[in-house]
Each structure stands twice: as structure tokens, then as C-alpha cells.
C-alpha positions, 0 to 999 in steps of 0.5 A: 104355103108361099112366104106371101101367104104367111105374111102379116098384111096377107093375115090383115087383109084376111082379117079385114075382108071377115070384119067387113062380111060381118059388119055387111050382115050387121046391116044393109047400110053399111056399104053406103057411100055416106057410111063409109064416109062416116067411118072414115070421118069420125077418126080422120084426124087420128089416121092422119097422125098414124101416117107420122107415127109409122115413121116414127116407130120404124125409126125405133122411137115412140111419140106418146105426146101426138094427141096432147099436141093436137089438143093444144094446136086446138086450142091455141087456135081457139084461144087467139080466135077468141083474143080476136087475132087474125084467124090466118095468124092464128092457124100459122101460130097453132102450126108452129106450137105443133112444129116447136113441140115436136122439135123439143121432143126431138132435141132431148131425144135426138141430141140430148140421148134421152129415151123418147117413151120418158121425154114424150110421156113428159110432153103428154102431160106437159102439153096437155097441161098447158092446153088446160091453161090456156082454156081452162073449163071453157068451150070456145067456137064460133070459127069462120063459117069456111073453117067449119065448112072445111071440117063438116062438109065435102070438098069434092062432092061428099068426100071431105077435105081431111080424107082427101089429105090422108090420101096424099099422106098416104103417097108422101109417106110410101115415097119416103119409105119406098124411093127415098134416101130418106127412107133408107136411113129411117129403116137403118137408124131403126135397126141399129143407130150405131151401124148407121152412125158409122155408115155416115148416117146423120142420126140426130138430123133424122130423129130430130127431123121426123120429131118436128114433122110429128109435131106438125102433123099433129098439130094440124090434125088437131085444127082439123079437129076443131074445123069438125067439131066446131068448138075446142076444150082442153081435153080435145084429143085426149086419149087419141094416142092409143088408137093411133098407136095401135093402128101402127102396131097392128099393121106390123111395125116392130116395136123395136124399130127397122121393120114394117110396111105403109101397106100394113098400116094402112089395112090395120087402119081400115080394120079398126075403122071397120071394127068400130063401126062395126061395134057401133051398128051393135051399140056397144058403147065408147069405152067398151070399144076402147078397151077393145082396141087396148087389147088389140094393142097388146095382142099386136105386140104379142102376136108378132113376138109369138110367130117369130118364136114359132118360126125360130123354132120350126127352123131349128126343128128343120135343121135338126131333122136335116143333120139327122138325115144327113 
């Protein structure tokens, strides 16, 4: 059996085909254009942030605060709009808030040397707290009509602006990972920060840049979410980090860093979106869907480790057999 057939991406492609075939049998409307666009539209903000999370995890870090930054950016926009600030200024401030949150995370991880798990867990709590302070129990909407149209209507025919933005993001991340020096740095640091440092790579700068990008992309996604929903609460985007991290890890990106491909992440995104769509077609509740996604998160970490152990065992067995026969 060839290495290609054994690859994680090939397995994901097989799973995707199975999920799609099951969904086709569940509903005759599944392959319709409107359902396919709706399939992406309901999770578009998550999959945009998943692209930034891919870079973070390949770099052997993690950002648990992305959903809270999404909520904080959306709440900042709503708060400033409710206080009659110019809407373009409100958008700019919301994006800057996201970049600042990413820079704050990046400083403690890259320069203070604290574990990203701890830093961003604190961010998850802190940024969500700030969002709740801004809006308290209110739900604020009344955004300009053009802004709501960006999130709720198609820009090119029936294709929404956010989906086009996701497509552009895929191209950008692919270029960064596969065609740029910085992409090589991201992988090298993920494998060993010490080796990268001894090779002359500015590890601190790379990590800081990744966290700033993560905060900025999360803020942008939060703004898009506000446009799609038409109103914002302090709990906006709460819990999104589960789906986002699952998409990346299920895509074959190692939780320990240094390995993974954008192809695997895109296939993983398609699997999760189609799985959620199929569960909805058979009237499975949102809470149950979240539980299933959580199970996928566990399996996405365990299965690669099991496969690596099995391959190591098989290699040792083949080596022993060769020594005996020799």
C-alpha cells in the first residue's frame, strides 16, 4: 500500500465522501446550491479563525481565547455604535482591540516565556468578561443596512462576502506555509524552538506575529458574525473555540506542533460542516452536535498517536524479521 493511501488526508477524504453520501440519502435538497451555501454560512466565522489557528498550532502553541476575542470585538462595535460613534471608526477600533488582545497574548508567550495554554485560557476568561462588562445583559443591534447586507446577503449572486473572504484566506495561508520563508520558520519552531533559535530564526518575533494575526483575524470574524446576526450580546461566539480547534486537529495538525497541512485542515472543515448539516437534517439538537464534535476533538488527538505507535511497532517488527532472516 502506498504512502499516499496511508496518509491522513486520504483518510479524511474517504470520511468526507462517506458523510456526503449519507447526507444525500437523508435529503434530496442536500446538494442544492442554497443548502451548500447555508452549510458554510452558519459556520463561516469559525472556519476563517481556523485558518489562523492552523498557523498557531503548527508553531506548537495554542490560542484558546479566539472566541472571546470574537465576542469582544463584536461587543466593542455594538457599544460604540450604540453611543453614536462613526461606524467606520467603530469598525477600526474593534479590529484594533483584536490585534491588541493578540499582542497581549503574544507578549506573555513569546517574550515572558509563559505557556500559551495558560495565557490564552486567562484571555478566554478575561476578554469574555470585558465583553460582558460592555453590554451587560443587553442585546444591541440596529447596525447600518449596508453592514447587515454584508453578513446576510450574497455579494456575488448568492455567494456571501464572508465565504469569498474565507477563500482568500485559504490562498494566503497556503502561500505562507508552502511558498514563504516565514512558513518554514513556523514549522521549524514547531519542531524545536531551540533548534530554530540556534539557526538564527527570531523565534520571539515569529510567535508574536502569529498571535497578533490570530487576534486580528478573530476580531474580523467577530465583526462578520455581528453582521450576520444583526445583533450582539456579551455571550456572542461563546464556545466557538471547541469547533475551531477540532477543525485544525482533525485536519492532522499535531497538537505538539511542527507538522500538518492546510489540505488536511480544509478537508476537516468540510467534514465537520457536512456532519453538522447531516445531524440537523435528522433533527439532532445543537447540544448533541456539540457533544459529537467534542468526541471528534478527542479522537483527533488520540488516533494520530495510536497510528504513530502502530507504525513504530510495525517498523520494529520488520527490522527484527530482517535481522532473523539475515
